[in-house]
C-alpha angles and dihedrals in degrees: 000000000000097000097160092049091048092053091046093054090048092053096046093044096051126079140161092291090062094057122098123232089244092054090050092049091050091047091055090051088051090052093051094045093041095050089048093059093043089057093044092052097047097094097052119122091239090057092049089054091051092048089053090049093050092047089051097049094038133213140195111273095250104134140016127261102208138215128034113014096009114212137166127236139148119317088250093053091044092054091045095056099033088048092052091047090051091061105029096095094035092234095123126114126269140204119217096218094045090048089214147057116298103178095048091066102036103039094062088052096053093042093051098042092036089058093043095049095034088235122188123248090252091053095051093044089052093048090048097050092046091049091053091046096053095044092052095043092053088049089056088060099046104032145123090025095048092047095048097043095072105270119133096234093194089072105023093054097019092068089070091055090047090051092049092050091049092046092051092053091046089049095233120183127231096273094046092049091050089055092044091055089047091053091046091053090064091049095053111120146140133126128204090224086083094058110128094030136090089259095068093069089039086064087065095047091049093049091051095046094043090051089059092045092051092051094045093049092049090050088058093051102267110157135219140155114307092211101049093144104043101026119121089250095028132115100280099045095042099042101035125042090192099047117163103194093180089063089061095063098032116113096355107192091352094123106001111238090230090066103030120062080000139194126307111217114204123241092186130047097234141077113315090230089072097050102086090049091048089051089051094051092046092050090055100043093044092051100038133049097241113168126202093240092052096055117110102167145346110209119193124187123195139155117285096252089069089070090063089058104034092061101152110072089159103038120199097187140030090256092054089046090064088064096045120098093193093053096046093048092045090054092047090051096047102035101030085223138063116213142144096279092057092068103076139117088254091059097044089055098038107123093219092051091046091050093052090046088059088058093055118096120189113199136175119249124208093203092056091045089055091057089072138222098311092054097042093118093072115120135184116208128193125183114195121191127210089253090059098255113140133200121198134197132171118195120189101172116030121218107281095037111125087245089054102024131189110246114248089248090062091051089053090048090050090051092051093048092048093046094049111122092007104064120039108256092235089061098054094078091050091051093050091049092046092055094046090053097039093126090066098050115108087205135356098240092106090057091047091051091052090053095058 
């Protein structure tokens, strides 16, 4: 089965005219949401370190690095830093089959190369949708084993989507794309052990930048295996013992992954595995008068795979707090909201927050396990008061899931909140309009100009 060749032909044979209106609408929402989280992450210490590194090693001013202290560097450096920014606060969208974050890897690629090549709006939308499609289709073949075995799928699988997006903008042919995917396969990396550190978002920046490098090398004639996915020692057979290669090429573009099962847009800036439980706590505290001094326990039940991701029950930093069920539920209980400002050293050491964290128990649930991989986000929440009264909530699809989507107005609101203090307020409307009319842009330079 020539899986890699089949994917290659699909990518080179499909253009803007093959996209559905629904896929285009979803792509534009991804752009708005994705740019929002890039801007919000631009002041983080990890990003400042990367900017210093890029300034030190140098690079031709080919593409913009967005957010605070905007600079230009090479397309590779731009994708590296914008990709890291897109994931640093863990506010970026997800896809339940991928088991990771599709936009965070692919958007930095199309922004960097789109600026460098002066691509049209139609070209970058096409590259983006195809990148999402290939990432998610490969995930169908290697998950759930690949996801549950400790690989950070956002980067290990996402690099193939990044390479496809880059190749599409560079107008690579079949043979060049085969080589580009082969190169990318040897650049695939990312381990969950680094969750809660600066290196987790670096995975995303590296996948985006390596995708561009792979496509550019292939364009120059660099060679690699032409069966990097299905080969005996290729990606699927090495990194997934239960690989189903036929699932990778089944139903390509029919429907597009970006529209079915669709993209989950985050309401909270923390690991997606906490979101259903956060929703459950918020439903209770917003409906009932539950006071801090009356709380006895918050019990949260999830499937067992959540424990391999939420690895910091006692967080020591704001990054670890994003992968801590006790911290996220304590904040939801106390603040009746979970947003960027709640993840700070002051909050992780706050005695009141720490005390509520001690009252949170996170337990595995056989019933949720039995629901399977696609329903792994389900959470059962129980709040018990000191007087014995209990409140219960079960959430299967958190707010933002395609089955429980955020209204467009909330995506716009999220963009405005994330851009506050970074983009001049008068420019936010122009950016939103630019993205909504991306199809009609001869090139994306106007959008880039509004973002600086």
